[in-house]
PDB file with SEQRES, HELIX, SHEET and CRYST1 records, atoms N, CA, C and O in Angstrom:
SEQRES   1 A   68  MET LYS VAL THR ALA ILE ILE PRO ASP ASP LEU ILE ASN          
SEQRES   2 A   68  GLU ALA MET ALA LEU SER GLN ALA ASP THR ILE THR GLU          
SEQRES   3 A   68  THR LEU LYS VAL ALA LEU ILE SER TYR ILE ARG SER GLN          
SEQRES   4 A   68  LYS ILE LYS GLN ILE GLY VAL THR ILE VAL SER GLU PRO          
SEQRES   5 A   68  LEU GLU PHE LYS TYR SER ALA GLN GLU LEU ARG ASP LEU          
SEQRES   6 A   68  ASN ARG ARG                                                  
HELIX    1 AA1 ASP A    9  SER A   19  1                                  11    
HELIX    2 AA2 ILE A   24  SER A   50  1                                  27    
HELIX    3 AA3 ALA A   59  ARG A   67  1                                   9    
CRYST1    1.000    1.000    1.000  90.00  90.00  90.00 P 1           1          
ATOM      1  N   MET A   1       0.843  -1.163   0.001  1.00  0.00           N  
ATOM      2  CA  MET A   1      -0.001  -0.005   0.003  1.00  0.00           C  
ATOM      3  C   MET A   1       0.894   1.230   0.003  1.00  0.00           C  
ATOM      4  O   MET A   1       1.890   1.302   0.723  1.00  0.00           O  
ATOM      5  N   LYS A   2       0.522   2.168  -0.799  1.00  0.00           N  
ATOM      6  CA  LYS A   2       1.258   3.429  -0.813  1.00  0.00           C  
ATOM      7  C   LYS A   2       0.583   4.389   0.162  1.00  0.00           C  
ATOM      8  O   LYS A   2      -0.643   4.477   0.226  1.00  0.00           O  
ATOM      9  N   VAL A   3       1.412   5.105   0.918  1.00  0.00           N  
ATOM     10  CA  VAL A   3       0.897   6.053   1.893  1.00  0.00           C  
ATOM     11  C   VAL A   3       1.755   7.320   1.808  1.00  0.00           C  
ATOM     12  O   VAL A   3       2.976   7.254   1.661  1.00  0.00           O  
ATOM     13  N   THR A   4       1.102   8.441   1.901  1.00  0.00           N  
ATOM     14  CA  THR A   4       1.806   9.710   2.006  1.00  0.00           C  
ATOM     15  C   THR A   4       1.614  10.206   3.420  1.00  0.00           C  
ATOM     16  O   THR A   4       0.487  10.355   3.894  1.00  0.00           O  
ATOM     17  N   ALA A   5       2.729  10.461   4.091  1.00  0.00           N  
ATOM     18  CA  ALA A   5       2.651  10.929   5.478  1.00  0.00           C  
ATOM     19  C   ALA A   5       3.697  12.008   5.696  1.00  0.00           C  
ATOM     20  O   ALA A   5       4.782  11.970   5.117  1.00  0.00           O  
ATOM     21  N   ILE A   6       3.359  12.954   6.525  1.00  0.00           N  
ATOM     22  CA  ILE A   6       4.307  14.013   6.871  1.00  0.00           C  
ATOM     23  C   ILE A   6       4.862  13.661   8.248  1.00  0.00           C  
ATOM     24  O   ILE A   6       4.176  13.769   9.265  1.00  0.00           O  
ATOM     25  N   ILE A   7       6.131  13.234   8.249  1.00  0.00           N  
ATOM     26  CA  ILE A   7       6.793  12.805   9.475  1.00  0.00           C  
ATOM     27  C   ILE A   7       8.079  13.616   9.612  1.00  0.00           C  
ATOM     28  O   ILE A   7       8.835  13.727   8.647  1.00  0.00           O  
ATOM     29  N   PRO A   8       8.342  14.181  10.781  1.00  0.00           N  
ATOM     30  CA  PRO A   8       9.546  14.998  10.952  1.00  0.00           C  
ATOM     31  C   PRO A   8      10.824  14.195  10.604  1.00  0.00           C  
ATOM     32  O   PRO A   8      10.952  13.022  10.957  1.00  0.00           O  
ATOM     33  N   ASP A   9      11.747  14.854   9.912  1.00  0.00           N  
ATOM     34  CA  ASP A   9      12.998  14.223   9.498  1.00  0.00           C  
ATOM     35  C   ASP A   9      13.775  13.643  10.663  1.00  0.00           C  
ATOM     36  O   ASP A   9      14.322  12.544  10.566  1.00  0.00           O  
ATOM     37  N   ASP A  10      13.826  14.389  11.780  1.00  0.00           N  
ATOM     38  CA  ASP A  10      14.604  13.893  12.922  1.00  0.00           C  
ATOM     39  C   ASP A  10      14.028  12.600  13.482  1.00  0.00           C  
ATOM     40  O   ASP A  10      14.775  11.744  13.956  1.00  0.00           O  
ATOM     41  N   LEU A  11      12.696  12.448  13.431  1.00  0.00           N  
ATOM     42  CA  LEU A  11      12.062  11.226  13.902  1.00  0.00           C  
ATOM     43  C   LEU A  11      12.410  10.049  12.989  1.00  0.00           C  
ATOM     44  O   LEU A  11      12.735   8.962  13.466  1.00  0.00           O  
ATOM     45  N   ILE A  12      12.342  10.270  11.695  1.00  0.00           N  
ATOM     46  CA  ILE A  12      12.703   9.238  10.731  1.00  0.00           C  
ATOM     47  C   ILE A  12      14.167   8.870  10.857  1.00  0.00           C  
ATOM     48  O   ILE A  12      14.507   7.687  10.859  1.00  0.00           O  
ATOM     49  N   ASN A  13      15.033   9.853  10.962  1.00  0.00           N  
ATOM     50  CA  ASN A  13      16.475   9.585  11.072  1.00  0.00           C  
ATOM     51  C   ASN A  13      16.807   8.790  12.330  1.00  0.00           C  
ATOM     52  O   ASN A  13      17.626   7.872  12.288  1.00  0.00           O  
ATOM     53  N   GLU A  14      16.172   9.142  13.451  1.00  0.00           N  
ATOM     54  CA  GLU A  14      16.432   8.401  14.686  1.00  0.00           C  
ATOM     55  C   GLU A  14      15.907   6.962  14.581  1.00  0.00           C  
ATOM     56  O   GLU A  14      16.565   6.019  15.021  1.00  0.00           O  
ATOM     57  N   ALA A  15      14.713   6.807  13.992  1.00  0.00           N  
ATOM     58  CA  ALA A  15      14.159   5.468  13.817  1.00  0.00           C  
ATOM     59  C   ALA A  15      15.026   4.634  12.894  1.00  0.00           C  
ATOM     60  O   ALA A  15      15.216   3.443  13.140  1.00  0.00           O  
ATOM     61  N   MET A  16      15.552   5.230  11.843  1.00  0.00           N  
ATOM     62  CA  MET A  16      16.425   4.500  10.917  1.00  0.00           C  
ATOM     63  C   MET A  16      17.714   4.079  11.624  1.00  0.00           C  
ATOM     64  O   MET A  16      18.208   2.972  11.410  1.00  0.00           O  
ATOM     65  N   ALA A  17      18.245   4.943  12.447  1.00  0.00           N  
ATOM     66  CA  ALA A  17      19.484   4.607  13.154  1.00  0.00           C  
ATOM     67  C   ALA A  17      19.237   3.476  14.166  1.00  0.00           C  
ATOM     68  O   ALA A  17      20.033   2.542  14.266  1.00  0.00           O  
ATOM     69  N   LEU A  18      18.151   3.567  14.896  1.00  0.00           N  
ATOM     70  CA  LEU A  18      17.861   2.543  15.901  1.00  0.00           C  
ATOM     71  C   LEU A  18      17.498   1.199  15.294  1.00  0.00           C  
ATOM     72  O   LEU A  18      17.859   0.153  15.833  1.00  0.00           O  
ATOM     73  N   SER A  19      16.783   1.224  14.169  1.00  0.00           N  
ATOM     74  CA  SER A  19      16.365  -0.023  13.531  1.00  0.00           C  
ATOM     75  C   SER A  19      17.455  -0.587  12.599  1.00  0.00           C  
ATOM     76  O   SER A  19      17.381  -1.734  12.158  1.00  0.00           O  
ATOM     77  N   GLN A  20      18.441   0.230  12.320  1.00  0.00           N  
ATOM     78  CA  GLN A  20      19.523  -0.134  11.390  1.00  0.00           C  
ATOM     79  C   GLN A  20      18.972  -0.514  10.014  1.00  0.00           C  
ATOM     80  O   GLN A  20      19.529  -1.360   9.314  1.00  0.00           O  
ATOM     81  N   ALA A  21      17.875   0.127   9.652  1.00  0.00           N  
ATOM     82  CA  ALA A  21      17.258  -0.123   8.341  1.00  0.00           C  
ATOM     83  C   ALA A  21      17.918   0.762   7.286  1.00  0.00           C  
ATOM     84  O   ALA A  21      18.433   1.840   7.583  1.00  0.00           O  
ATOM     85  N   ASP A  22      17.887   0.274   6.053  1.00  0.00           N  
ATOM     86  CA  ASP A  22      18.508   1.014   4.954  1.00  0.00           C  
ATOM     87  C   ASP A  22      17.557   2.002   4.290  1.00  0.00           C  
ATOM     88  O   ASP A  22      17.991   2.985   3.690  1.00  0.00           O  
ATOM     89  N   THR A  23      16.246   1.731   4.402  1.00  0.00           N  
ATOM     90  CA  THR A  23      15.270   2.596   3.731  1.00  0.00           C  
ATOM     91  C   THR A  23      14.207   3.053   4.732  1.00  0.00           C  
ATOM     92  O   THR A  23      14.033   2.482   5.809  1.00  0.00           O  
ATOM     93  N   ILE A  24      13.517   4.098   4.325  1.00  0.00           N  
ATOM     94  CA  ILE A  24      12.422   4.591   5.166  1.00  0.00           C  
ATOM     95  C   ILE A  24      11.300   3.543   5.237  1.00  0.00           C  
ATOM     96  O   ILE A  24      10.693   3.349   6.290  1.00  0.00           O  
ATOM     97  N   THR A  25      11.032   2.879   4.121  1.00  0.00           N  
ATOM     98  CA  THR A  25       9.990   1.862   4.110  1.00  0.00           C  
ATOM     99  C   THR A  25      10.319   0.744   5.089  1.00  0.00           C  
ATOM    100  O   THR A  25       9.458   0.317   5.859  1.00  0.00           O  
ATOM    101  N   GLU A  26      11.553   0.271   5.064  1.00  0.00           N  
ATOM    102  CA  GLU A  26      11.961  -0.787   5.990  1.00  0.00           C  
ATOM    103  C   GLU A  26      11.864  -0.301   7.432  1.00  0.00           C  
ATOM    104  O   GLU A  26      11.435  -1.044   8.315  1.00  0.00           O  
ATOM    105  N   THR A  27      12.260   0.937   7.668  1.00  0.00           N  
ATOM    106  CA  THR A  27      12.188   1.525   8.999  1.00  0.00           C  
ATOM    107  C   THR A  27      10.747   1.560   9.506  1.00  0.00           C  
ATOM    108  O   THR A  27      10.479   1.201  10.653  1.00  0.00           O  
ATOM    109  N   LEU A  28       9.834   1.988   8.661  1.00  0.00           N  
ATOM    110  CA  LEU A  28       8.425   2.053   9.060  1.00  0.00           C  
ATOM    111  C   LEU A  28       7.842   0.676   9.302  1.00  0.00           C  
ATOM    112  O   LEU A  28       7.018   0.505  10.201  1.00  0.00           O  
ATOM    113  N   LYS A  29       8.254  -0.315   8.516  1.00  0.00           N  
ATOM    114  CA  LYS A  29       7.790  -1.700   8.749  1.00  0.00           C  
ATOM    115  C   LYS A  29       8.264  -2.180  10.119  1.00  0.00           C  
ATOM    116  O   LYS A  29       7.486  -2.754  10.880  1.00  0.00           O  
ATOM    117  N   VAL A  30       9.531  -1.947  10.430  1.00  0.00           N  
ATOM    118  CA  VAL A  30      10.072  -2.367  11.725  1.00  0.00           C  
ATOM    119  C   VAL A  30       9.308  -1.659  12.855  1.00  0.00           C  
ATOM    120  O   VAL A  30       8.934  -2.291  13.843  1.00  0.00           O  
ATOM    121  N   ALA A  31       9.084  -0.374  12.708  1.00  0.00           N  
ATOM    122  CA  ALA A  31       8.389   0.387  13.738  1.00  0.00           C  
ATOM    123  C   ALA A  31       6.957  -0.094  13.928  1.00  0.00           C  
ATOM    124  O   ALA A  31       6.495  -0.221  15.061  1.00  0.00           O  
ATOM    125  N   LEU A  32       6.256  -0.361  12.844  1.00  0.00           N  
ATOM    126  CA  LEU A  32       4.873  -0.814  12.960  1.00  0.00           C  
ATOM    127  C   LEU A  32       4.782  -2.220  13.551  1.00  0.00           C  
ATOM    128  O   LEU A  32       3.905  -2.490  14.371  1.00  0.00           O  
ATOM    129  N   ILE A  33       5.666  -3.103  13.147  1.00  0.00           N  
ATOM    130  CA  ILE A  33       5.689  -4.447  13.713  1.00  0.00           C  
ATOM    131  C   ILE A  33       5.947  -4.376  15.213  1.00  0.00           C  
ATOM    132  O   ILE A  33       5.284  -5.056  15.995  1.00  0.00           O  
ATOM    133  N   SER A  34       6.906  -3.559  15.607  1.00  0.00           N  
ATOM    134  CA  SER A  34       7.243  -3.407  17.017  1.00  0.00           C  
ATOM    135  C   SER A  34       6.052  -2.850  17.791  1.00  0.00           C  
ATOM    136  O   SER A  34       5.736  -3.336  18.878  1.00  0.00           O  
ATOM    137  N   TYR A  35       5.397  -1.845  17.245  1.00  0.00           N  
ATOM    138  CA  TYR A  35       4.241  -1.237  17.908  1.00  0.00           C  
ATOM    139  C   TYR A  35       3.111  -2.245  18.068  1.00  0.00           C  
ATOM    140  O   TYR A  35       2.516  -2.343  19.141  1.00  0.00           O  
ATOM    141  N   ILE A  36       2.807  -2.998  17.005  1.00  0.00           N  
ATOM    142  CA  ILE A  36       1.734  -3.985  17.061  1.00  0.00           C  
ATOM    143  C   ILE A  36       2.043  -5.048  18.107  1.00  0.00           C  
ATOM    144  O   ILE A  36       1.162  -5.429  18.877  1.00  0.00           O  
ATOM    145  N   ARG A  37       3.286  -5.533  18.145  1.00  0.00           N  
ATOM    146  CA  ARG A  37       3.667  -6.535  19.156  1.00  0.00           C  
ATOM    147  C   ARG A  37       3.501  -5.996  20.562  1.00  0.00           C  
ATOM    148  O   ARG A  37       2.987  -6.694  21.436  1.00  0.00           O  
ATOM    149  N   SER A  38       3.932  -4.752  20.796  1.00  0.00           N  
ATOM    150  CA  SER A  38       3.827  -4.205  22.148  1.00  0.00           C  
ATOM    151  C   SER A  38       2.369  -4.043  22.562  1.00  0.00           C  
ATOM    152  O   SER A  38       2.034  -4.253  23.728  1.00  0.00           O  
ATOM    153  N   GLN A  39       1.508  -3.678  21.636  1.00  0.00           N  
ATOM    154  CA  GLN A  39       0.074  -3.537  21.957  1.00  0.00           C  
ATOM    155  C   GLN A  39      -0.554  -4.896  22.246  1.00  0.00           C  
ATOM    156  O   GLN A  39      -1.397  -5.007  23.136  1.00  0.00           O  
ATOM    157  N   LYS A  40      -0.154  -5.934  21.505  1.00  0.00           N  
ATOM    158  CA  LYS A  40      -0.680  -7.273  21.773  1.00  0.00           C  
ATOM    159  C   LYS A  40      -0.242  -7.764  23.140  1.00  0.00           C  
ATOM    160  O   LYS A  40      -1.016  -8.406  23.850  1.00  0.00           O  
ATOM    161  N   ILE A  41       1.005  -7.465  23.518  1.00  0.00           N  
ATOM    162  CA  ILE A  41       1.506  -7.854  24.842  1.00  0.00           C  
ATOM    163  C   ILE A  41       0.693  -7.147  25.924  1.00  0.00           C  
ATOM    164  O   ILE A  41       0.332  -7.761  26.928  1.00  0.00           O  
ATOM    165  N   LYS A  42       0.405  -5.866  25.728  1.00  0.00           N  
ATOM    166  CA  LYS A  42      -0.411  -5.133  26.697  1.00  0.00           C  
ATOM    167  C   LYS A  42      -1.800  -5.764  26.817  1.00  0.00           C  
ATOM    168  O   LYS A  42      -2.323  -5.908  27.922  1.00  0.00           O  
ATOM    169  N   GLN A  43      -2.402  -6.141  25.676  1.00  0.00           N  
ATOM    170  CA  GLN A  43      -3.715  -6.771  25.721  1.00  0.00           C  
ATOM    171  C   GLN A  43      -3.682  -8.097  26.481  1.00  0.00           C  
ATOM    172  O   GLN A  43      -4.589  -8.399  27.256  1.00  0.00           O  
ATOM    173  N   ILE A  44      -2.643  -8.873  26.255  1.00  0.00           N  
ATOM    174  CA  ILE A  44      -2.513 -10.141  26.969  1.00  0.00           C  
ATOM    175  C   ILE A  44      -2.387  -9.881  28.462  1.00  0.00           C  
ATOM    176  O   ILE A  44      -2.979 -10.594  29.272  1.00  0.00           O  
ATOM    177  N   GLY A  45      -1.623  -8.867  28.828  1.00  0.00           N  
ATOM    178  CA  GLY A  45      -1.457  -8.500  30.232  1.00  0.00           C  
ATOM    179  C   GLY A  45      -2.791  -8.133  30.875  1.00  0.00           C  
ATOM    180  O   GLY A  45      -3.082  -8.555  31.994  1.00  0.00           O  
ATOM    181  N   VAL A  46      -3.584  -7.361  30.180  1.00  0.00           N  
ATOM    182  CA  VAL A  46      -4.893  -6.968  30.689  1.00  0.00           C  
ATOM    183  C   VAL A  46      -5.776  -8.200  30.864  1.00  0.00           C  
ATOM    184  O   VAL A  46      -6.493  -8.317  31.858  1.00  0.00           O  
ATOM    185  N   THR A  47      -5.727  -9.107  29.910  1.00  0.00           N  
ATOM    186  CA  THR A  47      -6.523 -10.331  29.979  1.00  0.00           C  
ATOM    187  C   THR A  47      -6.112 -11.170  31.175  1.00  0.00           C  
ATOM    188  O   THR A  47      -6.964 -11.691  31.894  1.00  0.00           O  
ATOM    189  N   ILE A  48      -4.810 -11.303  31.393  1.00  0.00           N  
ATOM    190  CA  ILE A  48      -4.313 -12.106  32.514  1.00  0.00           C  
ATOM    191  C   ILE A  48      -4.702 -11.471  33.847  1.00  0.00           C  
ATOM    192  O   ILE A  48      -5.036 -12.182  34.795  1.00  0.00           O  
ATOM    193  N   VAL A  49      -4.661 -10.162  33.928  1.00  0.00           N  
ATOM    194  CA  VAL A  49      -5.047  -9.497  35.177  1.00  0.00           C  
ATOM    195  C   VAL A  49      -6.543  -9.690  35.448  1.00  0.00           C  
ATOM    196  O   VAL A  49      -6.947  -9.908  36.590  1.00  0.00           O  
ATOM    197  N   SER A  50      -7.354  -9.611  34.403  1.00  0.00           N  
ATOM    198  CA  SER A  50      -8.794  -9.745  34.602  1.00  0.00           C  
ATOM    199  C   SER A  50      -9.227 -11.206  34.760  1.00  0.00           C  
ATOM    200  O   SER A  50     -10.236 -11.495  35.404  1.00  0.00           O  
ATOM    201  N   GLU A  51      -8.462 -12.116  34.172  1.00  0.00           N  
ATOM    202  CA  GLU A  51      -8.759 -13.539  34.283  1.00  0.00           C  
ATOM    203  C   GLU A  51      -7.465 -14.287  34.631  1.00  0.00           C  
ATOM    204  O   GLU A  51      -6.831 -14.858  33.744  1.00  0.00           O  
ATOM    205  N   PRO A  52      -7.070 -14.291  35.897  1.00  0.00           N  
ATOM    206  CA  PRO A  52      -5.790 -14.913  36.277  1.00  0.00           C  
ATOM    207  C   PRO A  52      -5.713 -16.383  35.882  1.00  0.00           C  
ATOM    208  O   PRO A  52      -6.718 -17.092  35.835  1.00  0.00           O  
ATOM    209  N   LEU A  53      -4.490 -16.813  35.601  1.00  0.00           N  
ATOM    210  CA  LEU A  53      -4.247 -18.208  35.270  1.00  0.00           C  
ATOM    211  C   LEU A  53      -4.471 -19.066  36.520  1.00  0.00           C  
ATOM    212  O   LEU A  53      -4.143 -18.663  37.635  1.00  0.00           O  
ATOM    213  N   GLU A  54      -5.025 -20.234  36.310  1.00  0.00           N  
ATOM    214  CA  GLU A  54      -5.206 -21.176  37.403  1.00  0.00           C  
ATOM    215  C   GLU A  54      -4.403 -22.419  37.064  1.00  0.00           C  
ATOM    216  O   GLU A  54      -4.498 -22.950  35.958  1.00  0.00           O  
ATOM    217  N   PHE A  55      -3.612 -22.879  38.022  1.00  0.00           N  
ATOM    218  CA  PHE A  55      -2.759 -24.036  37.800  1.00  0.00           C  
ATOM    219  C   PHE A  55      -3.417 -25.270  38.398  1.00  0.00           C  
ATOM    220  O   PHE A  55      -3.957 -25.243  39.504  1.00  0.00           O  
ATOM    221  N   LYS A  56      -3.352 -26.344  37.636  1.00  0.00           N  
ATOM    222  CA  LYS A  56      -3.968 -27.602  38.059  1.00  0.00           C  
ATOM    223  C   LYS A  56      -3.122 -28.307  39.122  1.00  0.00           C  
ATOM    224  O   LYS A  56      -3.656 -28.962  40.017  1.00  0.00           O  
ATOM    225  N   TYR A  57      -1.796 -28.167  39.014  1.00  0.00           N  
ATOM    226  CA  TYR A  57      -0.895 -28.866  39.926  1.00  0.00           C  
ATOM    227  C   TYR A  57      -0.078 -27.861  40.748  1.00  0.00           C  
ATOM    228  O   TYR A  57       0.168 -26.734  40.318  1.00  0.00           O  
ATOM    229  N   SER A  58       0.325 -28.294  41.917  1.00  0.00           N  
ATOM    230  CA  SER A  58       1.231 -27.470  42.730  1.00  0.00           C  
ATOM    231  C   SER A  58       2.647 -27.676  42.202  1.00  0.00           C  
ATOM    232  O   SER A  58       2.889 -28.563  41.385  1.00  0.00           O  
ATOM    233  N   ALA A  59       3.564 -26.864  42.666  1.00  0.00           N  
ATOM    234  CA  ALA A  59       4.956 -26.985  42.245  1.00  0.00           C  
ATOM    235  C   ALA A  59       5.516 -28.355  42.591  1.00  0.00           C  
ATOM    236  O   ALA A  59       6.225 -28.962  41.789  1.00  0.00           O  
ATOM    237  N   GLN A  60       5.204 -28.832  43.766  1.00  0.00           N  
ATOM    238  CA  GLN A  60       5.714 -30.144  44.178  1.00  0.00           C  
ATOM    239  C   GLN A  60       5.122 -31.262  43.317  1.00  0.00           C  
ATOM    240  O   GLN A  60       5.827 -32.203  42.953  1.00  0.00           O  
ATOM    241  N   GLU A  61       3.861 -31.163  42.999  1.00  0.00           N  
ATOM    242  CA  GLU A  61       3.231 -32.177  42.151  1.00  0.00           C  
ATOM    243  C   GLU A  61       3.869 -32.194  40.757  1.00  0.00           C  
ATOM    244  O   GLU A  61       4.060 -33.262  40.177  1.00  0.00           O  
ATOM    245  N   LEU A  62       4.192 -31.035  40.231  1.00  0.00           N  
ATOM    246  CA  LEU A  62       4.873 -30.963  38.934  1.00  0.00           C  
ATOM    247  C   LEU A  62       6.250 -31.594  39.011  1.00  0.00           C  
ATOM    248  O   LEU A  62       6.643 -32.328  38.104  1.00  0.00           O  
ATOM    249  N   ARG A  63       6.989 -31.324  40.074  1.00  0.00           N  
ATOM    250  CA  ARG A  63       8.300 -31.933  40.251  1.00  0.00           C  
ATOM    251  C   ARG A  63       8.198 -33.450  40.273  1.00  0.00           C  
ATOM    252  O   ARG A  63       8.983 -34.151  39.635  1.00  0.00           O  
ATOM    253  N   ASP A  64       7.218 -33.940  41.015  1.00  0.00           N  
ATOM    254  CA  ASP A  64       7.018 -35.380  41.087  1.00  0.00           C  
ATOM    255  C   ASP A  64       6.659 -35.999  39.734  1.00  0.00           C  
ATOM    256  O   ASP A  64       7.124 -37.082  39.380  1.00  0.00           O  
ATOM    257  N   LEU A  65       5.819 -35.278  38.992  1.00  0.00           N  
ATOM    258  CA  LEU A  65       5.455 -35.757  37.655  1.00  0.00           C  
ATOM    259  C   LEU A  65       6.665 -35.779  36.720  1.00  0.00           C  
ATOM    260  O   LEU A  65       6.820 -36.703  35.921  1.00  0.00           O  
ATOM    261  N   ASN A  66       7.500 -34.785  36.819  1.00  0.00           N  
ATOM    262  CA  ASN A  66       8.685 -34.703  35.948  1.00  0.00           C  
ATOM    263  C   ASN A  66       9.725 -35.746  36.285  1.00  0.00           C  
ATOM    264  O   ASN A  66      10.526 -36.116  35.426  1.00  0.00           O  
ATOM    265  N   ARG A  67       9.733 -36.224  37.496  1.00  0.00           N  
ATOM    266  CA  ARG A  67      10.724 -37.211  37.916  1.00  0.00           C  
ATOM    267  C   ARG A  67      10.342 -38.627  37.539  1.00  0.00           C  
ATOM    268  O   ARG A  67      11.168 -39.535  37.634  1.00  0.00           O  
ATOM    269  N   ARG A  68       9.128 -38.830  37.121  1.00  0.00           N  
ATOM    270  CA  ARG A  68       8.671 -40.179  36.730  1.00  0.00           C  
ATOM    271  C   ARG A  68       9.285 -40.633  35.452  1.00  0.00           C  
ATOM    272  O   ARG A  68       9.005 -41.739  34.990  1.00  0.00           O  
TER     273      ARG A  68                                                      
END                                                                             
């Protein structure tokens, strides 16, 4: 997809340096992938807080199972 965006040069230059990308397109791909991943991690965190994980076995029971 082609997109026209007005982004400050200093922001692009810093992103290119940090991502070690050769092109602006590659830099933006890296930035978007990173942003999407961080948002998904936040969503998972919210889900875990609202619905905590429940473990079927205690730590000792797991140790015993692993030793069999």
